[in-house]
N, C-alpha and C positions, 0 to 999 in steps of 0.2 A: 566500357563500364556500363553497368545496368542503369545508373542514374541518367545516362545520356538519352534514354528513351523519352524523357520528359521535355516538353517544349520550352519551358521557362525554368532554367536550372539554377540561377544564382542563389536565391535564398533556400530553395528546396534541397539542393544537393550538399548543403553545408560547406560550400566553398569559402565561407567566411573563416576568419581565424578561429582556432580552437580556443577553449576557455583559457588554457595556459598561455596561449600565444597572443591573446587579444590585447588591445590597447588598454593602458591604465586610465584612459579618460572615462569619466563618469557621465551620467545624464546631466549633471550640473555643468560640466565642461562644454557639452554640446549646446546647452541652452545659452550659456554665456557667449559662445562664439556666434550663434545664430542671431542673437540680439544686437550684435555689433557689425554684422555683414549685411548691408542693405540689399546686395545683389541677389540674395537667396529668394527674395520675393518674386523674382522672374522665373524661377524654376520650382521651388517648393511652395505648395499651396499654403495660404494663410492658416487653414485649419490645422495643417501638420505643425507649423511653427507654433501655433497656439497650444496644441497638445503637448509638444515638447516642453514648452515653458511651464504649462500647468503641471505636467508630470514631475518636473524638477522641483517645483514648490511642494507638491505632496510628498515626494521622496524625502525632502528635507524635514518635513514633519515626522515621517516615520523614523528617520535617523535620530530625532530627538526623543521619540517615544521608546524606541527599542531598548536602550540601556536600562530602563525601569523594569524590564522583564527578564534581565539576566539573573541567573541563579548564582548566589555567592559560592565560590570554590569550584565552579565549573566553567567550561569554555563559554565565551560570549556568543550564544546562539539562541535564537527563538524565531517564531514565525514572522515577526516584524522585520528582523534582519534578513531573513530568507527572501521576503518580497523585494527588499531593496537590492539584494544580490541578483535576483532574477531581472529586475529592471536594468541594472547595469550590464547584464549579459546581452541585452539587446543593443547596447551601444555599438558593437562592431558592425551590426547591420545598418544602423543609422549613419555610421561613418562611411560605409560603402555607398550609401544612397546620397548623402549630402556632400561627400568629398570634401569635408570641412578642412581636413589637414592639407589639402592641395590648393585651397583658395588663397594663395599667397601673392597673386598678381592679377591684373585685369585680363591678361591673355589666357590664363588658366580658367578664370571664371567664364569667359566667353566660350572657351573650348568645351567646358562642362555643359553649358547651356545648349550648344549645338549638338553635342553627342546625345544629350537627353531627349531632344526633339526627334532625332533620327530613330531612336530606339523606343519611341513611345513611352518614355521613362515614367512620366507621372502616372499613367493609367495602370502600369504593372507593378512598379516598385513602390512608389509613394503611397498609393491607395492601400496596398496590403500592409505596409509598415504603419500607416496611419490607423488602420484597424487594430493592430497590435497595441499601439499607443493608447487607443481608447479602452481596450481591455485592461491594460496596466493601470490606467487612471481609475477604472472601476474597482480594481483590486485594492488600490490605495484607499479609496473612499470607504470600502467595506472594512479594511483593517483599522482605519481610524475610528469607525463606528464601534469595532470590538473594544478599542481602548476607552472610548468615551463611556461605553455601557458596562465596562468591566466591574466597577464597584457599585454602579447604580442598580443593576439587575442582580438580585441575590439568588433567585430561583434557578437551580441547575437545569431543570426541565425547560424553562423558558429560553435559556442560553442554547440548549440543544435544538429546540424547535426553530430558533432564529437561523441556525446554520442550514437546516433542512429546507426552510422556506427560501433561503438565499439560493440554494441549488436550483430550486424549482423556478424561481422568477428571474434569475440572472439570465437564463437562456432566452427568455422573452425579450429582454432588453438588448442582448449582445449577439443574437443569432447571426446576423449578417457579418459582424466583425469576426466571430468565431470561425465562420466559413473561410474568411481570408487567412486567418491564423493557420488553420489546418491545411489550406491550399499551398501557402508559400513559406510559412515560418514554423512548421511543427517542431515542438520540443526544442526550440532554439537555446533553451537554458540548460540543456544537458551537456555533459562532457562529449567531445566531438565523436569519439568512436561509438559510444552508446547512442548518440543522436543519429548517426548514420544507420545503425542497426534498427532503431525504432522507427526511423523514417520508412524503411523497407517494410517493417511489420505493420505500421498503420496503413501503408499503401495496400498491403495484402488484405487488411480488414475491409478497406473501402472497395477493392476490386471484387471480393467474394460476397459482399453484403446482399446483393440481389441480382445474381447473374441471370441472363447475359448482359443486361443493360449496364450493370455496375462495372463491367470490364473497361468501360470508357474512362474510369478513374485512373487507369494506367497512362492515359494520354492527355487527360484534361485536368489541370490543377483545380479549376472551379468545380468540376464534378467530384473530384476527390475531397475537396473542402466541404462541399454540401453533404456528402455521405458520411464523412467522419463526424461532422457536427451532429448529425442525427444519431449516429451510433453511440457517441459518448454521452449524449444527453437523454435520448429517449429510445435507444435501441433495445432490441430483445435482451433481457437480462442475462441470458446464457450465451450470447453470441461470442463476445470476446473470450470468455472463459472456455467455451467449446473449442474455439480455434486454438487457444493455448494448450488445452488438454491433448490436442493432436500431437504435441511434441512428444508425449509418452505414447509410443506406438511399438509394434513388434520389432521394427527395424532399429529404432533408437534404443529399445530395451536390450536387444542383442548386442549392439555396439557397446552399450554401457557395461554389460556383463563381461565382454572381452577386455575392456579397459580395467575393470576391477580385477579380473584374473591376472592381467599383465602386471598390475601394481600389487599383486599378492594379497588381495582382499577377499576373504570368504564372504559370500552373500547368499542368504537363503531365506525363504518365506516360512513363517511360523504361524500356525493358527492356535490360539489359546481359547479355552472355554471361559465363558463369561460367568461372573458370580451372580447370585440370585437373591441376595439379601439386602443390598443397599441401593436405595432408589432415589433418584433426583426427580421430584415432581415437575411437571411442565407448567404448573401455575405460578412458579417462582419461589416456592417454599424451599426450606432447607432440606438436606438429605435426611431420609428416614429409613428405619429398619423395617423390613417387611418379611413375610414368610416366604413368598416366591414372587420375584419381580416380573416373571414372564407375562403374567396377565395384565400388567400395568404399563408395559412399554407401548409406545405408538408404533403403528405401521407393522410390516412384516418383521418378525423376530430374526435377528442374526444371532445364532447360537455361539458364534466365535468372533473374535477380533483378529484381523490379519496384521501380523508384524513382519517387518523386514529386518533381519539381523545382519549387521556388518561387523567384521572382525579382521584385524590385521594378522596375517599368518606369521609375520616376523617377530612378534612379541607374545609372551605368555599372558593370558587373561588375568587381570589384576583383581577383579571383583567390583570394579567401578562400572556402573551402567549409565550410559547417556541416553535418555529418552528424547528422541527427536520428534517434535510436533511441528509439522510444516504448516505454513500459512496458505494464502490463496483465497482469502475472502470466503472460506467455507465452501468454495465451489471448484477450486483448481487442484488437480493432482500433478505435481511437478517433481516426483521423486527422482527422475532422471537428472534434473538440474542439481539436486542436492548431492547425488553420487559424484558429480563432477568435482566437487571440492572435498567430499569425504574421503575419496581414494587417496588424496595427498595428506589429509589431516590424521587419519587413523594411525599410521605408523609412528606419529609423533605424540600419541596420547598414552604411552606407557601401559598398554594392555587394556585400556578401557574399550568396551564394546558399545555399539550403537544399536538401539532398537527404534526403528521408525514405525510409528503407529499409522496404519492405513485406515483412518477413521472415515465414516460415511460422509459423503459430500451432498450438497443441495438439500440439506435437512434442517429443520428448525430445532431450536433449543428444546430439550437438552440432549438430543440424540447423540451428537458427536462428543459432547462432554462426558456423557455416561460411558461411552466406549473407552475414552481415555482413562477415566477413573477405574473402570473395570480392569484395564491393563495394569495400572499402578497397584490395585488391590491384589491382583495375581502375583505381582512382583514382590509385594511387601507383607502379605499375610502369612502367618505361620502354618495355616492350613494347606497352602500350596507350595510350601518350601521344597518338598521332594520333587514336585513337578517342575518347578523352576530350575532346580539343580540338574535334573536329567535333560531338560530342554536346552539350557544355556551352557551347561557344563561348568557352572560357577554358582556360588551362593553370593548374592549381591551384598557388598559391604558399604557401598555409598551410591547414591543416585543423584544425577544432575540432569536437569531439563534443558534441552536446547530447542528453542523455538524461533521462528521467523514470522514477522508480521503478526497476524492474528493467532499464530501458534504460541506467541508469548502470552497472550490473554488466556488461551485455553490451558496453558501450563500453570499460570497463576490461579485460575479458577479451580483447576483440579487439586492444587495444593490446599486451597480453602476447603474443598469438600473433604479431603483426607484429614485435615485438622479437625473438622466437625465430627467425622467418624471416630477419630481417636478419642475425642472428648466423650462421646457416647459409649464407646467400647474400647478402652485402652489396650486390651490384649489382641485386638483384631489387626493391628499394624505394628510391625517390628522396626520399621525404619521409614523415615520421611525424606523427601528430596532436600538436599543441602543448599543447592543453588539453582537459579534460573539464569541462563544466558540467552538473551533475546536480540536478534539482529533485525534492524528496521522495525522496531517494536510498535505494536498496537496493543496497549495494556488493558484497554476496556473499550467497548462500543460507545460509551458515553463518558465524556470528560467533565471535570468539575467546572471548567470555565470556557470562555471563548477560545477558539484555536485558530489564530491567523494563518498558520501554515496550511491548514486544511483548505483555505481559500484557493491555494495553488492547484487543487484538484480540477479547477476550471480549465487548466491548461494541460492536464496529465492524461495520457492515453489509457492507462490501466486503472489507477485509483481515481477515476473520473466520477462526476456526479451520479450518473446512472448506476454505476457499480456500487458506490457508497450507499445510495438509497436502497438498492436491491439487497445488499448484504444485511442492512439493518432490518428490513421487512422480512427477508427470508429467515433470518436467525430467530427473530422474535415471534413471528406468526406463521411462517411457512408460505407466505404469500409473495408472489412475484408479478402476477398478471392482473390486469383490470377485471377480467372475467371471474377471477377467484374472490373478488371483494364483495360480490352481491349478497352472498350468504354469510359473510364474515365481518369485514370492517364496515360494510354498508348496512349491516343489520341494525335494527332499531333497539336491540338489547344493549345494556351497558357494556363497557369495554371488558369488564371482568366476566360477563356472562356470554359474550359473543363467541360462537364457536370459531376455532382457528383451523387453518388448513392442516392436512395430515402431516405427521412428523417426517414422512419420507416423500421426497419430490424426485424420485429416481426415474430416469428414462435413458434409453440408449444414446450414446454419443452421436451416432449417425442420424438418429431421429431428430436430435437437437439441432444439428447442423442443417438438416433439411428444413426444419421448421423456421430457423432463423433466416435462411436464404430465400425461401420461396413463399413464405407466409408472413402475415402481419398480425401480431398479437400485442396490443397496447400494454405497456407497463402499468402497474397499479397507480403510479403518480401522473400518468399521461391522461389527465381528466380535467373536468371543470374545477376552477380554483376553490369553490366552496366545498365540493366533494373531496378534493385533495386535503383541505384543512381538517375535515372530519376524520378521514382515514389516517392522517399523520398523527393526530392526537391519540386515537385508539391504539395505533401501532406503538407509539412511544410509551404508553402506559405499561406495555408488556416488557419494556426494557429495564425498568427500574426495580430489579429484583437482585438479591445478594450475589448470585453467581454470574449474572450478566453484567450489570453495572457495578463491578466490584470496587471501583474507586469511590462511588457515591453511596453504596448500600451495604457494604461489608466492613466489618471491623478489622482493618488490616493489621492492627497491633497484635492480633492473635497469631500472625505469621511472622512479623518483622524480627522477633527475637531469635529465630532459628534459621531464617531463610536469607541467603545473600542474593542480591540482584545485580546482574551485569547487563547493561543496555548499550548496544552499538547502533547509533543512528547516523544520519548524514544531514548536511546543511540544507539540501534541496529535497529532503523527504517531506511529503505533505503531512506525515504523521510526526514530524519533529516535536511539536508541542506536546504530543501525547507522552513522550519520554520524560520531559521536564515537569509535566503536570503530575505524573506518577511520583517523581522525586519529591514534590512538594508535600505529599501526604505519607510517604514511606518513611518510617522512623528507624528502620534497620540499616544494615550495611548495603551500600549501593555504589556502583561506578557507572559513569556515562561517558562513552567515547563518541565524539562527533567528527566524522570524516568529511573532508571538503569536496565540494563540487560534484557530488554523486546523488542519485535519486533513491527512492524507496526500492528495496530489493536489489541493491547494487551488487551483492554477492553472485547473483545469477549471471552477471556480465563479466565475471573474472576471466573466463577463457578468451574473451575478446578485447578487454580493456585493461591496460597495464595499471591505470589508476584504481580500477575495481579490484584487481589482483592484489595490489599493495594494501588496500583497505580490508580485504578479506583476511590478511595476516593479523590485523587487529582483532578480528573475531576469533581466530585461532588462539591468539595470546590470551584472550579473556576466558576461553574454554579451558585452556591449560591452567590458568589461575584457579578456575572453579574446581578442578579436580586435584589441585594441590601441586602443580608442576611449575617450574620456572618458565616464564614467558620470554619470547624473543623480542628484543627491541627493534622497532621498525621506524622508518622515517616519518610515517604518518600516524604512529601510535600516539594517541592523545589520552593521557591518564589523569584522572581527577579523583 
């Protein structure tokens, strides 16, 4: 086994029980037993016993708070409940360390004490677990702060700034403990199969971060923990996404095409001409009509938008078009991942075709949104009807948007733009999208309230603090690096006058990988606290515009009468609260499915995890419902 190369394997290799197999004991049960067994003091440090007892008390407070944030008519799920669940998922590790279930006689207690001394038990197991307990205590404290300030702080901007400051300063307080977490207990809260896969992935991140020295991360837990802590908090903004983008390469693309052919799915690339009359200004204003958009766009002009067409050969095209807008934090192209489930979905969609929009990555607002709107205008305008019919061999009769992660936000924002265009020129659009189906939804960069589930990003390898901060700065200002701030965010002009970075931040993938591995370019937030505060405020000002912060700055009632929303999220998704926050303000038809024990982007793990595969069926069922088909009932289908 590849895991055997690691010197200390117990926590790292996920030998502990899987989520479904773990003990039903909670953190309260361990705390209760520890307080009654005096012999534990001989083995377990007082600091660990204190942490367990404190965590039990804080967890109890969250359990009292959580029901207040449940939404009527929906599954009992929110960020407070998620944090409690994560805490209890660490219980199997604590049981393994404390052997509390075996402390039923003096002989067993003495045997445990002797074995722990021989294996240097406290220094390896207890210290690492104690660090995780410290992190979990900090999570509880921050979640309780969210609750205490929920009604006291009214300003949405201040709530947003609180979270960004939390990202920045939590690292300073927990750096040593985070190194222990990534070294010995990475993603312990994930489903067992996904946990093993991501353990390998994060180990790869660490080993390739600064070769050749970083290769020692393959052999040293401490080295791995130190490097991963640096990567997920202050690493190069394009490092993780650059590695992930390597998944889409000539080899995997060829394999994907073979699989599609085997499943009788036609796949081809299409380049459509971009419209020239409807312009989304970069200053945050509403869409406007211009004579020629070409001179107004940022960066080098792309005359076309690339689409990927997928169609099942076994059924006749029905006229339903599913517009797929992939997520990835505006930085990741993972279309190979999406074809892995589309090949089995398409034959079940009664002739619907899928158009995947290959929008520009690593660009600031509104470059990607403009490309998506241009695609929808091509599809819905009477001026391009003949071109659409000859290209797709159908005339669209209905349109459904399928988005994942930030693809859900881009889909919703594009619907808002189309509605505004239709109000200005009713004859320009013949048909509007009927539904949005969003998996692991991120419905807006800025939420209306505090989001306790986002605090879990402290423990997440992909939606980690560095990525979250970089996504916001990249999309709002085009800025990712400290060096880019001197003439932009650090400028003495006001936030509305300060020039922003170019709309395009494109570079070759291999150049990015080389830059990440062998050079050090500080992130925009890796700076003096005073400078960070000034940059954060200026960057945030750019976010509160109608098509970016759509929950806070756009009148959603203009969409809710005609647009149906289907959200599929999961209990351990750091964006869980985003789904329910959207439901609070959406007055139209909406369904929310919450699948258990799975993280953000669970559908990507369907080929490896049976739990993710079952949950993906829920996504297919909602897509069928969106296009008017009967959905299949599944054991984890949660309908509300």
